[in-house]
MARMARFI-247665 format. One record per residue (C-alpha): x, y, z; residue in three letters. Coordinates in Angstrom, 3 decimals. Example, Ala and Ser with C-alpha at 12.3 -4.5 7.8 and 13.67 -1.06 7.14 Angstrom:
2
<node x="12.300" y="-4.500" z="7.800" resn="Ala"/>
<node x="13.670" y="-1.060" z="7.140" resn="Ser"/>
This chain:
207
<node x="0.000" y="0.000" z="0.000" resn="Thr"/>
<node x="2.689" y="2.486" z="1.009" resn="Phe"/>
<node x="5.809" y="0.606" z="-0.018" resn="Ala"/>
<node x="8.870" y="2.704" z="-0.917" resn="Trp"/>
<node x="7.446" y="5.976" z="0.448" resn="Cys"/>
<node x="11.015" y="6.881" z="1.386" resn="Thr"/>
<node x="10.357" y="10.578" z="2.119" resn="Ser"/>
<node x="7.517" y="10.074" z="4.605" resn="Leu"/>
<node x="8.676" y="10.013" z="8.222" resn="Asn"/>
<node x="5.461" y="9.401" z="10.178" resn="Ser"/>
<node x="2.186" y="7.514" z="9.979" resn="Val"/>
<node x="-0.949" y="7.529" z="12.131" resn="Thr"/>
<node x="-2.901" y="4.278" z="12.111" resn="Ile"/>
<node x="-6.559" y="4.821" z="13.058" resn="Gly"/>
<node x="-8.445" y="2.810" z="15.646" resn="Asn"/>
<node x="-10.729" y="1.272" z="12.981" resn="Ser"/>
<node x="-7.832" y="-0.594" z="11.336" resn="Val"/>
<node x="-7.855" y="-4.340" z="12.096" resn="Thr"/>
<node x="-5.171" y="-5.697" z="9.766" resn="Thr"/>
<node x="-1.859" y="-4.385" z="8.477" resn="Ile"/>
<node x="-1.293" y="-6.161" z="5.165" resn="Gly"/>
<node x="1.770" y="-7.749" z="3.643" resn="Asn"/>
<node x="4.466" y="-5.211" z="2.813" resn="Gly"/>
<node x="2.261" y="-2.286" z="3.851" resn="Ala"/>
<node x="5.146" y="-0.026" z="4.899" resn="Phe"/>
<node x="7.981" y="-1.820" z="3.138" resn="Asn"/>
<node x="11.151" y="0.299" z="2.776" resn="Ser"/>
<node x="9.961" y="3.456" z="4.556" resn="Trp"/>
<node x="13.553" y="4.444" z="5.244" resn="Ser"/>
<node x="12.592" y="7.746" z="6.934" resn="Ser"/>
<node x="10.077" y="6.224" z="9.362" resn="Leu"/>
<node x="11.496" y="6.370" z="12.903" resn="Thr"/>
<node x="8.634" y="5.348" z="15.180" resn="Arg"/>
<node x="5.185" y="3.828" z="14.828" resn="Val"/>
<node x="2.326" y="2.883" z="17.153" resn="Ala"/>
<node x="-0.080" y="0.109" z="16.197" resn="Ile"/>
<node x="-3.520" y="0.596" z="17.815" resn="Pro"/>
<node x="-5.330" y="-1.992" z="19.913" resn="Asn"/>
<node x="-7.824" y="-2.617" z="17.088" resn="Ser"/>
<node x="-5.200" y="-4.357" z="14.929" resn="Val"/>
<node x="-5.205" y="-8.164" z="15.291" resn="Thr"/>
<node x="-2.804" y="-9.208" z="12.516" resn="Thr"/>
<node x="0.444" y="-7.776" z="11.141" resn="Ile"/>
<node x="1.239" y="-9.170" z="7.714" resn="Gly"/>
<node x="4.508" y="-10.431" z="6.335" resn="Gly"/>
<node x="7.181" y="-7.886" z="5.411" resn="Tyr"/>
<node x="4.944" y="-5.125" z="6.817" resn="Ala"/>
<node x="7.948" y="-3.055" z="7.979" resn="Phe"/>
<node x="10.598" y="-4.776" z="5.868" resn="His"/>
<node x="13.686" y="-2.555" z="5.305" resn="Ser"/>
<node x="12.412" y="0.370" z="7.403" resn="Cys"/>
<node x="16.043" y="1.157" z="8.067" resn="Ser"/>
<node x="15.370" y="4.264" z="10.200" resn="Gly"/>
<node x="12.791" y="2.636" z="12.489" resn="Leu"/>
<node x="14.042" y="2.768" z="16.087" resn="Thr"/>
<node x="10.965" y="1.701" z="18.066" resn="Ser"/>
<node x="7.478" y="0.337" z="17.583" resn="Ile"/>
<node x="4.555" y="-0.009" z="19.999" resn="Thr"/>
<node x="2.188" y="-2.901" z="19.324" resn="Ile"/>
<node x="-1.363" y="-2.759" z="20.674" resn="Gly"/>
<node x="-2.933" y="-5.382" z="22.896" resn="Cys"/>
<node x="-5.182" y="-6.726" z="20.115" resn="Gly"/>
<node x="-2.379" y="-8.183" z="17.978" resn="Val"/>
<node x="-2.692" y="-11.985" z="17.957" resn="Glu"/>
<node x="-0.300" y="-12.970" z="15.172" resn="Ser"/>
<node x="2.716" y="-11.600" z="13.308" resn="Ile"/>
<node x="3.791" y="-13.038" z="9.950" resn="Tyr"/>
<node x="7.005" y="-13.625" z="8.030" resn="Asp"/>
<node x="9.916" y="-11.199" z="8.234" resn="Asp"/>
<node x="7.824" y="-8.304" z="9.536" resn="Thr"/>
<node x="10.890" y="-6.396" z="10.777" resn="Phe"/>
<node x="13.467" y="-7.813" z="8.367" resn="Tyr"/>
<node x="16.389" y="-5.388" z="7.828" resn="Ala"/>
<node x="15.158" y="-2.833" z="10.377" resn="Cys"/>
<node x="18.767" y="-2.214" z="11.341" resn="Tyr"/>
<node x="18.124" y="0.699" z="13.732" resn="Ala"/>
<node x="15.383" y="-1.026" z="15.746" resn="Leu"/>
<node x="16.233" y="-0.957" z="19.448" resn="Thr"/>
<node x="12.896" y="-1.643" z="21.147" resn="Gly"/>
<node x="9.555" y="-3.336" z="20.405" resn="Ile"/>
<node x="6.897" y="-2.510" z="23.006" resn="Tyr"/>
<node x="3.974" y="-4.933" z="23.390" resn="Phe"/>
<node x="0.849" y="-3.768" z="25.232" resn="Lys"/>
<node x="-0.814" y="-7.195" z="25.379" resn="Gly"/>
<node x="-0.246" y="-10.927" z="25.580" resn="Asn"/>
<node x="2.470" y="-12.554" z="23.494" resn="Ala"/>
<node x="1.257" y="-12.925" z="19.891" resn="Pro"/>
<node x="1.736" y="-16.056" z="17.836" resn="Thr"/>
<node x="4.941" y="-15.945" z="15.800" resn="Leu"/>
<node x="4.290" y="-17.343" z="12.348" resn="Leu"/>
<node x="7.940" y="-17.295" z="11.335" resn="Thr"/>
<node x="11.322" y="-17.939" z="12.890" resn="Ser"/>
<node x="12.813" y="-15.001" z="10.986" resn="Ala"/>
<node x="10.645" y="-12.229" z="12.454" resn="Leu"/>
<node x="13.627" y="-10.192" z="13.631" resn="Leu"/>
<node x="16.205" y="-11.232" z="11.057" resn="Tyr"/>
<node x="18.847" y="-8.537" z="10.486" resn="Lys"/>
<node x="17.397" y="-6.195" z="13.132" resn="Thr"/>
<node x="20.479" y="-5.936" z="15.287" resn="Gly"/>
<node x="19.528" y="-6.768" z="18.876" resn="Asn"/>
<node x="16.287" y="-4.985" z="19.839" resn="Pro"/>
<node x="14.828" y="-5.537" z="23.301" resn="Thr"/>
<node x="11.296" y="-6.937" z="23.498" resn="Ile"/>
<node x="9.371" y="-4.978" z="26.159" resn="Tyr"/>
<node x="6.227" y="-6.491" z="27.675" resn="Arg"/>
<node x="3.870" y="-5.600" z="30.515" resn="Leu"/>
<node x="4.276" y="-7.456" z="33.797" resn="Ser"/>
<node x="0.693" y="-8.786" z="33.814" resn="Gly"/>
<node x="0.626" y="-10.043" z="30.202" resn="Ala"/>
<node x="0.436" y="-13.768" z="29.403" resn="Ala"/>
<node x="2.467" y="-16.033" z="27.142" resn="Gly"/>
<node x="5.810" y="-14.303" z="27.566" resn="Trp"/>
<node x="9.008" y="-15.933" z="28.823" resn="Pro"/>
<node x="10.301" y="-14.902" z="32.208" resn="Ala"/>
<node x="12.472" y="-11.806" z="31.983" resn="Val"/>
<node x="15.207" y="-11.779" z="30.726" resn="Pro"/>
<node x="14.316" y="-14.825" z="28.640" resn="Gly"/>
<node x="14.352" y="-14.708" z="24.850" resn="Leu"/>
<node x="11.342" y="-14.143" z="22.591" resn="Trp"/>
<node x="11.847" y="-14.400" z="18.866" resn="Gly"/>
<node x="15.516" y="-14.797" z="19.645" resn="Gly"/>
<node x="15.740" y="-11.394" z="21.340" resn="Arg"/>
<node x="16.020" y="-10.447" z="25.049" resn="Pro"/>
<node x="12.905" y="-9.418" z="26.960" resn="Thr"/>
<node x="12.399" y="-6.737" z="29.608" resn="Ala"/>
<node x="9.483" y="-5.490" z="31.661" resn="Leu"/>
<node x="7.729" y="-2.379" z="30.457" resn="Trp"/>
<node x="5.020" y="-0.702" z="32.466" resn="Asp"/>
<node x="3.218" y="2.571" z="31.799" resn="Pro"/>
<node x="5.256" y="5.731" z="32.253" resn="Val"/>
<node x="4.300" y="8.728" z="34.374" resn="Ile"/>
<node x="3.849" y="12.291" z="33.146" resn="Leu"/>
<node x="4.051" y="14.794" z="35.990" resn="Thr"/>
<node x="2.637" y="18.189" z="35.061" resn="Gly"/>
<node x="3.367" y="20.888" z="37.624" resn="Asn"/>
<node x="0.927" y="23.816" z="37.366" resn="Tyr"/>
<node x="-0.796" y="22.027" z="34.507" resn="Gly"/>
<node x="-3.514" y="19.449" z="33.846" resn="Thr"/>
<node x="-3.070" y="16.248" z="31.858" resn="Gly"/>
<node x="-0.512" y="14.427" z="33.964" resn="Gly"/>
<node x="-0.938" y="10.733" z="34.658" resn="Gly"/>
<node x="0.080" y="7.235" z="33.592" resn="Ser"/>
<node x="0.421" y="6.594" z="29.864" resn="Tyr"/>
<node x="1.888" y="4.213" z="27.309" resn="Ser"/>
<node x="5.165" y="4.727" z="25.500" resn="Tyr"/>
<node x="4.604" y="6.666" z="22.276" resn="Gly"/>
<node x="1.151" y="7.908" z="23.322" resn="Gln"/>
<node x="0.306" y="11.520" z="22.478" resn="Glu"/>
<node x="-1.030" y="13.345" z="25.524" resn="Val"/>
<node x="-2.527" y="16.836" z="25.673" resn="Thr"/>
<node x="-1.394" y="18.921" z="28.633" resn="Ile"/>
<node x="-2.777" y="22.347" z="29.561" resn="Thr"/>
<node x="-1.262" y="25.030" z="31.789" resn="Ala"/>
<node x="-3.266" y="25.752" z="34.945" resn="Asp"/>
<node x="-2.060" y="28.805" z="36.876" resn="Ala"/>
<node x="-1.998" y="28.316" z="40.657" resn="Pro"/>
<node x="-3.796" y="31.666" z="41.169" resn="His"/>
<node x="-5.091" y="34.696" z="39.286" resn="Glu"/>
<node x="-2.801" y="37.419" z="38.020" resn="Gly"/>
<node x="-0.416" y="35.127" z="36.152" resn="Leu"/>
<node x="0.198" y="34.724" z="32.414" resn="Ile"/>
<node x="1.616" y="31.523" z="30.945" resn="Phe"/>
<node x="5.197" y="31.930" z="29.705" resn="Ala"/>
<node x="6.521" y="28.480" z="28.682" resn="Arg"/>
<node x="6.891" y="24.844" z="29.595" resn="Trp"/>
<node x="10.105" y="23.724" z="31.250" resn="Thr"/>
<node x="11.537" y="20.301" z="32.024" resn="Gly"/>
<node x="11.455" y="17.487" z="29.449" resn="Ala"/>
<node x="10.451" y="19.835" z="26.630" resn="Thr"/>
<node x="12.133" y="17.661" z="23.974" resn="Gln"/>
<node x="8.925" y="15.605" z="24.047" resn="Tyr"/>
<node x="6.601" y="18.628" z="23.733" resn="Val"/>
<node x="5.216" y="19.789" z="20.380" resn="Ser"/>
<node x="5.242" y="23.490" z="21.351" resn="Asp"/>
<node x="6.838" y="24.601" z="24.615" resn="Ala"/>
<node x="5.468" y="28.144" z="24.144" resn="Ala"/>
<node x="1.821" y="27.074" z="23.950" resn="Ser"/>
<node x="-0.303" y="26.736" z="27.124" resn="Pro"/>
<node x="-2.056" y="23.718" z="25.543" resn="Thr"/>
<node x="0.380" y="21.373" z="23.874" resn="Thr"/>
<node x="0.938" y="17.712" z="22.983" resn="Val"/>
<node x="3.446" y="15.478" z="24.743" resn="Val"/>
<node x="4.729" y="12.334" z="23.010" resn="Thr"/>
<node x="5.523" y="9.952" z="25.842" resn="Met"/>
<node x="9.035" y="8.453" z="25.968" resn="Pro"/>
<node x="9.886" y="5.099" z="27.536" resn="Ala"/>
<node x="10.589" y="6.576" z="30.975" resn="Ser"/>
<node x="8.892" y="8.902" z="33.461" resn="Asp"/>
<node x="9.098" y="12.624" z="32.675" resn="Ile"/>
<node x="8.178" y="15.885" z="34.360" resn="Ser"/>
<node x="7.013" y="19.194" z="32.898" resn="Leu"/>
<node x="6.299" y="22.464" z="34.657" resn="Ala"/>
<node x="4.411" y="25.514" z="33.440" resn="Ala"/>
<node x="6.151" y="28.832" z="34.139" resn="Glu"/>
<node x="4.201" y="32.053" z="34.519" resn="Tyr"/>
<node x="4.837" y="35.801" z="34.617" resn="Val"/>
<node x="2.815" y="38.423" z="36.482" resn="Val"/>
<node x="-0.068" y="40.047" z="34.628" resn="Asp"/>
<node x="0.729" y="43.634" z="35.598" resn="Phe"/>
<node x="-2.654" y="44.992" z="34.496" resn="Asp"/>
<node x="-4.456" y="42.701" z="36.947" resn="Ile"/>
<node x="-1.875" y="43.474" z="39.608" resn="Ala"/>
<node x="-2.625" y="47.177" z="39.258" resn="Gly"/>
<node x="0.748" y="48.080" z="37.803" resn="Val"/>
<node x="1.112" y="49.515" z="34.317" resn="Arg"/>
<node x="4.470" y="49.147" z="32.566" resn="Val"/>
<node x="5.208" y="51.787" z="29.890" resn="Leu"/>
């Protein structure tokens, strides 16, 4: 469907998608990260074949089976994050030529080997939801790796004007906007909203 779209670097897969077909994203060399929604149950063969820039992928809890050579030649892949039970591997070459990515799985999921046992020939590690702490803002909480979260500045009292977000702003779409989107990394992060005094409300006029 989208094979050899070498200039595209991102894709959003909607929650109505149930199957990713064979070779769907074959050779997307600029793709760096992708999240597969919980609605998807099957990932076809060669779906991400030769996505040489792909570093991480999050796989929703609905995926039941993964076919031949899905991640073949994904040389930069360092982590595959599973949100559900271990899917059925329909090939022994799923991770052929992928370097040595770590397979991350949730502690309560079934069918996985004990950490740090191998799955698909690659080491496993526990992965649980990460925490977003938003000081003087709303939207903080527990989220999944790669999830896009909206956070909004919330001044602690009247007379303040939002200035910027500080902290882990490398994950924020616009640090100068009071309402912005955070793309969650694989570890806990903290953001804080900074404010300046609204001098008009404070009764002071600056000329």
